[in-house]
C-alpha positions as CSV (number, residue, x, y, z in Angstrom):
1,X,-7.6,-3.2,-17.0
2,X,-4.7,-1.5,-17.8
3,X,-2.3,0.0,-15.6
4,X,0.5,2.2,-15.6
5,X,2.7,3.8,-12.6
6,X,2.9,7.4,-14.9
7,X,0.1,9.6,-14.6
8,X,-1.8,10.7,-17.6
9,X,-4.2,13.2,-18.8
10,X,-6.3,11.7,-21.4
11,X,-6.6,8.3,-22.9
12,X,-4.6,8.9,-26.0
13,X,-1.4,9.2,-24.2
14,X,-2.0,6.5,-21.9
15,X,-2.3,4.0,-25.2
16,X,0.5,5.7,-27.0
17,X,2.7,5.1,-23.4
18,X,1.2,1.5,-23.2
19,X,2.6,0.4,-26.7
20,X,6.1,1.6,-26.0
21,X,8.2,-1.3,-25.4
22,X,11.0,0.4,-23.5
23,X,9.6,2.4,-20.7
24,X,10.6,3.2,-17.0
25,X,6.9,2.8,-16.2
26,X,5.6,-0.3,-14.5
27,X,2.7,-1.7,-16.4
28,X,0.2,-4.0,-15.4
29,X,-3.0,-5.6,-16.9
30,X,-5.5,-7.4,-15.0
31,X,-8.2,-9.5,-17.0
32,X,-11.7,-9.2,-15.7
33,X,-12.0,-12.8,-14.6
34,X,-9.4,-12.4,-12.3
35,X,-10.9,-9.7,-10.2
36,X,-12.0,-10.8,-6.9
37,X,-13.6,-7.4,-5.6
38,X,-12.9,-3.6,-5.9
39,X,-13.1,-1.4,-2.9
40,X,-12.9,2.1,-2.2
41,X,-13.5,4.1,1.3
42,X,-15.4,7.1,1.1
43,X,-12.7,9.5,3.0
44,X,-10.2,8.1,0.4
45,X,-9.4,8.7,-3.0
46,X,-7.6,5.4,-3.6
47,X,-9.5,2.4,-5.3
48,X,-8.1,-0.9,-4.4
49,X,-8.6,-4.0,-7.1
50,X,-8.3,-7.3,-5.4
51,X,-7.4,-9.8,-8.3
52,X,-6.0,-13.5,-8.8
53,X,-2.4,-13.5,-10.3
54,X,-0.5,-16.1,-12.1
55,X,0.6,-17.6,-9.1
56,X,-2.9,-18.2,-7.6
57,X,-2.2,-15.8,-4.8
58,X,-4.7,-12.9,-4.1
59,X,-2.6,-9.3,-5.1
60,X,-4.0,-5.9,-4.8
61,X,-3.3,-3.0,-7.2
62,X,-4.2,0.5,-6.0
63,X,-4.9,3.2,-8.2
64,X,-6.8,6.6,-8.4
65,X,-8.3,9.3,-10.8
66,X,-7.0,12.9,-11.4
67,X,-10.7,14.1,-12.2
68,X,-13.2,13.5,-9.4
69,X,-16.2,12.8,-12.2
70,X,-14.0,9.7,-13.3
71,X,-14.8,7.4,-9.9
72,X,-18.6,7.7,-10.9
73,X,-18.1,6.7,-14.3
74,X,-15.8,4.0,-13.1
75,X,-18.1,2.6,-10.7
76,X,-21.2,3.1,-13.1
77,X,-19.3,0.8,-15.6
78,X,-18.6,-1.9,-13.0
79,X,-22.5,-1.6,-12.2
80,X,-24.2,-1.4,-15.4
81,X,-21.9,-2.8,-17.8
82,X,-20.0,-5.7,-16.0
83,X,-22.9,-6.4,-13.6
84,X,-20.7,-5.7,-10.4
85,X,-22.6,-6.4,-7.1
86,X,-22.0,-3.4,-4.9
87,X,-22.1,-3.6,-1.0
88,X,-21.8,-0.5,1.4
89,X,-19.9,-1.6,4.5
90,X,-19.1,-0.1,7.4
91,X,-15.9,-1.2,8.6
92,X,-15.0,-2.6,12.2
93,X,-12.6,-0.2,14.0
94,X,-10.2,-3.0,14.0
95,X,-10.6,-3.6,10.3
96,X,-10.2,0.0,9.4
97,X,-7.2,0.1,11.1
98,X,-5.9,-3.5,10.1
99,X,-2.8,-2.2,7.8
100,X,-1.8,0.4,10.1
101,X,-1.4,-2.3,12.9
102,X,0.9,-4.5,10.6
103,X,3.2,-1.3,9.9
104,X,3.1,-0.4,13.8
105,X,4.4,-3.7,14.3
106,X,7.0,-4.0,11.8
107,X,8.1,-0.7,12.8
108,X,8.4,-1.6,16.5
109,X,10.2,-5.3,15.4
110,X,12.5,-3.0,12.9
111,X,13.5,-0.6,16.1
112,X,13.9,-3.4,18.5
113,X,16.4,-4.9,16.1
114,X,18.1,-1.6,15.1
115,X,18.4,-1.0,19.0
116,X,20.3,-4.2,19.5
117,X,22.3,-3.7,16.8
118,X,23.3,-0.2,17.9
119,X,24.2,-1.8,21.3
120,X,26.4,-4.4,19.6
121,X,28.3,-1.9,17.2
122,X,28.6,0.5,20.8
123,X,30.4,-2.4,22.5
124,X,32.2,-3.7,19.3
125,X,30.8,-7.0,19.0
126,X,29.2,-6.6,15.7
127,X,29.5,-9.1,13.0
128,X,31.4,-7.3,10.1
129,X,29.3,-6.1,7.6
130,X,29.7,-8.5,4.1
131,X,28.6,-6.0,1.5
132,X,27.8,-2.4,1.0
133,X,24.1,-2.3,2.1
134,X,25.3,-3.7,5.4
135,X,28.1,-1.2,5.7
136,X,25.7,1.6,5.5
137,X,23.0,0.1,7.5
138,X,25.9,-0.3,10.4
139,X,26.9,3.4,9.8
140,X,23.5,4.9,10.0
141,X,22.8,2.8,13.0
142,X,26.1,3.5,14.5
143,X,25.9,7.3,14.0
144,X,22.2,7.1,15.6
145,X,23.0,5.2,18.8
146,X,20.8,3.2,20.5
147,X,19.1,6.4,22.1
148,X,18.8,7.6,18.3
149,X,17.3,4.5,17.1
150,X,14.5,4.3,19.7
151,X,13.7,8.2,19.2
152,X,13.3,7.4,15.4
153,X,11.2,4.4,16.3
154,X,9.5,6.2,18.5
155,X,8.7,9.0,16.2
156,X,7.6,7.0,13.4
157,X,5.1,4.8,15.8
158,X,3.7,8.3,16.7
159,X,3.1,9.0,13.2
160,X,1.4,5.8,12.5
161,X,-0.8,5.8,16.1
162,X,-1.7,9.7,14.8
163,X,-3.1,8.4,11.5
164,X,-4.8,5.0,13.3
165,X,-6.9,7.2,15.7
166,X,-9.3,8.7,13.4
167,X,-10.0,5.7,11.5
168,X,-10.5,3.7,14.9
169,X,-12.8,6.2,16.5
170,X,-15.1,6.7,13.2
171,X,-14.5,3.9,10.9
172,X,-15.0,4.7,7.3
173,X,-17.8,3.3,4.9
174,X,-16.3,1.2,2.4
175,X,-17.9,0.6,-1.2
176,X,-17.2,-3.1,-2.2
177,X,-18.0,-4.3,-5.7
178,X,-17.8,-8.2,-6.3
179,X,-18.0,-9.6,-9.8
180,X,-20.7,-11.8,-10.8
181,X,-18.1,-14.6,-11.2
182,X,-17.1,-14.8,-7.4
């Protein structure tokens, strides 16, 4: 399977863009033997392919189709031509929100780090920045201040919790396709 970070209306333009050596688009080719599973939640348009990378780690690739009919064609191809086994799974509430929980924990951790950094900048005890990124980070954190950092962290956390709530209360159905070699 070949993927590109660009959007295409038809296969001819995709193949023409794929053949170009110099392009700003990210290109990814996944061999069928490396695919571990293909998943799609009922309430989402994204398809997630889990595959084994060259390093041996399982990595995911997320994509979607512009045309709604292409989903059925794709999944029919997986079942009928490649003999993938289809399972319909109802996710547990915790499994449905697991990716959001990771984002929430990372947001809280970064907010705490930025809060203590803002306190150090306000007290004048912060380390001198060594490069442009650190200068910019210290400028933004200093501009926000400790209360601003907490406010931004709370807003981002509230948005994540708002997105988690419906998934936790009514976990989606997930279509999972397993290849025959797994």
